[in-house]
C-alpha positions in Angstrom: -61.8 -70.9 22.6 -62.1 -67.4 24.1 -61.8 -66.3 27.7 -65.1 -65.3 29.0 -66.0 -64.1 32.5 -63.4 -66.4 34.2 -64.4 -69.4 32.0 -64.3 -70.1 28.3 -66.6 -70.1 25.3 -66.0 -72.3 22.3 -66.5 -72.0 18.5 -65.4 -73.4 15.2 -64.2 -70.9 12.5 -65.0 -71.8 8.9 -63.1 -69.8 6.2 -63.9 -69.5 2.5 -61.4 -70.6 -0.1 -60.9 -67.1 -1.4 -59.8 -63.8 0.4 -61.3 -63.2 3.8 -60.3 -59.6 4.2 -63.5 -57.6 4.5 -65.6 -60.7 3.9 -69.0 -60.8 5.6 -69.3 -63.0 8.5 -72.2 -65.1 9.9 -72.5 -66.4 13.5 -74.4 -69.7 13.6 -76.0 -70.2 17.0 -77.1 -73.7 17.9 -80.3 -74.8 19.6 -80.2 -76.0 23.2 -79.5 -79.7 22.4 -77.0 -78.9 19.6 -73.3 -78.3 19.5 -71.0 -76.3 17.3 -70.0 -79.4 15.2 -73.6 -79.7 14.1 -73.0 -76.7 11.8 -69.9 -78.0 10.0 -71.7 -79.2 6.9 -74.1 -76.2 6.7 -71.3 -73.7 7.3 -69.2 -75.1 4.4 -72.1 -75.8 2.0 -74.1 -72.7 2.4 -71.8 -70.0 3.7 -68.1 -70.4 3.0 -69.1 -71.5 -0.5 -70.5 -68.0 -0.9 -67.4 -66.3 0.3 -68.6 -65.7 3.8 -66.8 -66.4 7.1 -68.9 -68.7 9.3 -68.5 -69.0 13.1 -70.5 -71.8 14.7 -70.6 -71.1 18.4 -71.4 -72.6 21.8 -72.6 -70.0 24.2 -73.1 -70.4 27.9 -75.0 -73.6 28.7 -74.0 -75.4 25.4 -71.5 -78.0 24.5 -67.9 -77.5 25.7 -68.8 -74.2 27.2 -71.3 -75.9 29.6 -68.9 -78.8 30.2 -66.3 -76.3 31.4 -68.8 -75.0 34.0 -70.3 -72.0 32.1 -74.0 -72.0 32.7 -76.5 -69.8 30.9 -78.4 -67.0 32.7 -80.8 -64.3 31.6 -78.1 -62.1 29.9 -74.7 -63.8 29.6 -75.4 -65.5 26.2 -75.9 -62.0 24.7 -72.6 -60.9 26.2 -70.9 -64.0 24.9 -72.1 -63.3 21.3 -70.8 -59.7 21.8 -67.3 -61.1 22.5 -67.3 -62.9 19.2 -68.2 -59.7 17.3 -65.5 -57.4 15.9 -65.8 -57.1 12.1 -67.9 -54.4 10.5 -70.0 -56.7 8.3 -71.6 -59.5 10.3 -74.9 -61.3 10.6 -76.3 -64.0 12.8 -78.5 -67.0 12.3 -80.0 -68.3 15.5 -81.6 -71.8 15.6 -84.3 -72.5 18.1 -83.2 -71.4 21.6 -80.4 -69.3 20.2 -82.9 -66.9 18.6 -83.8 -65.3 21.8 -80.2 -64.3 22.4 -79.6 -63.2 18.9 -82.5 -60.8 19.3 -80.7 -58.9 22.1 -77.9 -58.1 19.6 -80.3 -56.5 17.1 -78.6 -53.2 17.1 -75.3 -54.7 16.1 -76.4 -57.6 13.9 -78.2 -58.2 10.7 -80.4 -60.9 12.1 -81.6 -64.1 10.5 -83.8 -66.0 12.9 -85.3 -69.4 12.4 -87.9 -69.2 15.2 -88.9 -66.6 17.8 -89.8 -67.5 21.4 -91.7 -64.4 22.4 -94.6 -65.4 24.6 -97.9 -63.9 23.4 -100.6 -63.9 26.0 -103.8 -65.7 25.0 -102.1 -67.8 22.2 -103.0 -71.4 22.1 -101.3 -74.5 20.7 -103.3 -76.0 17.8 -102.7 -79.6 16.7 -104.3 -81.8 14.1 -107.4 -83.4 15.6 -108.5 -80.4 17.6 -107.3 -77.5 19.7 -105.5 -77.8 23.0 -105.2 -74.7 25.2 -101.9 -74.4 26.8 -100.2 -71.6 28.7 -97.4 -70.4 26.5 -94.2 -70.4 28.7 -91.3 -72.6 29.4 -93.2 -74.4 32.2 -95.7 -75.7 29.6 -93.0 -77.1 27.3 -92.3 -80.8 26.9 -90.4 -82.2 29.8 -87.1 -82.9 27.9 -87.0 -79.2 26.7 -87.3 -77.9 30.2 -84.9 -80.4 31.7 -82.3 -79.5 29.1 -82.7 -75.8 29.9 -82.4 -76.5 33.6 -79.2 -78.3 33.0 -77.9 -75.5 30.8 -78.7 -73.0 33.6 -77.3 -75.2 36.3 -80.6 -75.7 38.2 -81.8 -78.8 39.9 -84.7 -77.1 41.8 -87.6 -76.7 39.4 -89.4 -74.2 41.6 -86.4 -72.0 41.8 -85.8 -72.3 38.1 -89.4 -71.2 37.4 -89.2 -68.3 39.8 -85.7 -67.0 39.1 -85.3 -67.6 35.4 -88.5 -68.6 33.6 -90.5 -65.8 35.0 -88.1 -63.2 33.6 -87.5 -64.7 30.1 -90.4 -63.2 28.1 -89.0 -60.5 25.8 -92.3 -58.6 25.5 -92.2 -55.5 23.3 -88.4 -55.8 22.6 -89.4 -57.4 19.3 -90.4 -53.9 18.1 -87.0 -52.5 18.8 -85.2 -54.7 16.1 -83.6 -52.3 13.5 -82.5 -54.8 10.9 -84.3 -57.0 8.3 -85.7 -60.3 9.8 -86.6 -63.6 8.3 -88.8 -66.1 10.2 -89.0 -69.8 9.3 -91.2 -72.2 11.2 -93.0 -75.5 10.9 -96.8 -75.2 11.1 -97.0 -77.7 14.0 -93.9 -76.5 15.9 -94.3 -78.1 19.3 -92.2 -75.6 21.1 -93.5 -72.3 19.5 -97.1 -72.6 18.5 -97.7 -71.0 15.1 -100.2 -68.5 16.5 -97.5 -67.2 18.8 -95.0 -66.9 16.1 -97.5 -65.1 13.9 -98.2 -62.7 16.8 -94.5 -62.1 17.3 -94.0 -61.5 13.6 -96.8 -58.9 13.6 -94.8 -56.9 16.2 -91.7 -56.6 13.9 -91.6 -53.1 12.4 -88.6 -53.5 10.1 -88.5 -55.1 6.6 -89.5 -58.7 7.3 -90.3 -62.1 5.7 -91.9 -65.3 7.0 -92.1 -68.8 5.7 -94.3 -71.4 7.3 -93.6 -75.1 6.3 -96.5 -77.4 5.9 -96.7 -80.5 8.2 -93.3 -79.7 9.8 -92.5 -79.6 13.5 -89.8 -77.8 15.5 -86.7 -79.5 13.8 -87.9 -78.8 10.3 -86.3 -82.1 9.4 -88.1 -82.7 6.2 -87.1 -79.3 4.7 -83.8 -78.7 6.4 -81.8 -78.4 3.2 -84.2 -76.0 1.7 -84.4 -73.9 4.9 -80.6 -73.6 5.2 -80.2 -72.9 1.5 -82.9 -70.3 1.4 -81.6 -68.7 4.6 -78.1 -68.4 3.4 -79.3 -66.8 0.1 -81.5 -64.5 2.1 -78.5 -63.4 4.2 -76.4 -62.8 1.2 -79.0 -60.6 -0.4 -79.5 -58.7 2.9 -75.8 -58.0 3.2 -75.9 -56.7 -0.4 -78.5 -54.1 0.7 -81.7 -55.7 -0.4 -84.8 -55.8 1.8 -84.5 -52.2 3.0 -87.7 -50.8 1.6 -90.0 -49.5 4.5 -93.1 -51.7 5.1 -91.7 -54.8 3.4 -93.8 -57.8 4.6 -93.4 -61.0 2.5 -95.2 -64.1 3.6 -95.2 -67.6 2.2 -96.9 -70.9 3.1 -94.6 -73.6 1.8 -96.4 -76.8 0.8 -95.0 -80.3 1.1 -94.9 -80.7 -2.7 -92.6 -77.6 -2.9 -95.0 -75.0 -4.3 -95.9 -72.0 -2.2 -99.0 -69.9 -1.4 -97.7 -66.3 -1.6 -99.0 -63.4 0.4 -99.9 -65.3 3.5 -98.2 -67.5 5.9 -101.4 -69.0 7.3 -101.8 -72.7 6.9 -105.0 -74.1 5.2 -106.6 -74.8 8.5 
């Protein structure tokens, strides 16, 4: 627990069995309906086993931090992440909603993001059985998603929430200001971030980058969770060791249900 702006933020620290002096550290940021305890298994299996220090956090609006009265606003999650950061070698993995906040720390973090939530005007949501045009903002998300975020932000008035928070959430061209290598992973039928939007966001990244689209998966990536975590941890380890620095690096994979990949493109077969 850390003091933060007259309240508290909470986290669990996971240490490797060996020496921790000068060890790289990863911050694990949960999605909006997750808590820091959700990362216990992943932290120990995929990060501390590789000699990394792992910190699973709850920022403003999440878990114990929200229970203690700390709501999320447009900028305080980024400040909270900043209060966790002190060592010289650190990285961050953001899951779902946490990715937006990890992005604001790009000049200080080597970022691994699981999904991006950058609205791209004109994008549509495409589902099996036909196309369904849908404005791509928080107001168009499934009701539980929006209700969760209203609770996290301490809003009960939906109109005020839309006006005061949602209208100011798009990150626009900030994606182009990221200065560290980036990895995207997303299900092809993600119901919160349409794939077309994620691809448009990815195109705006100018640093060395990599993208993996998982066939037939939705937002939680439940059917491939173990592979996603393992690959992500390995990718972070390689990035911390200085790989992925060549200018113009752009690696794309479409990962099929049977495990084989189509390389060179992240586009699904449709």
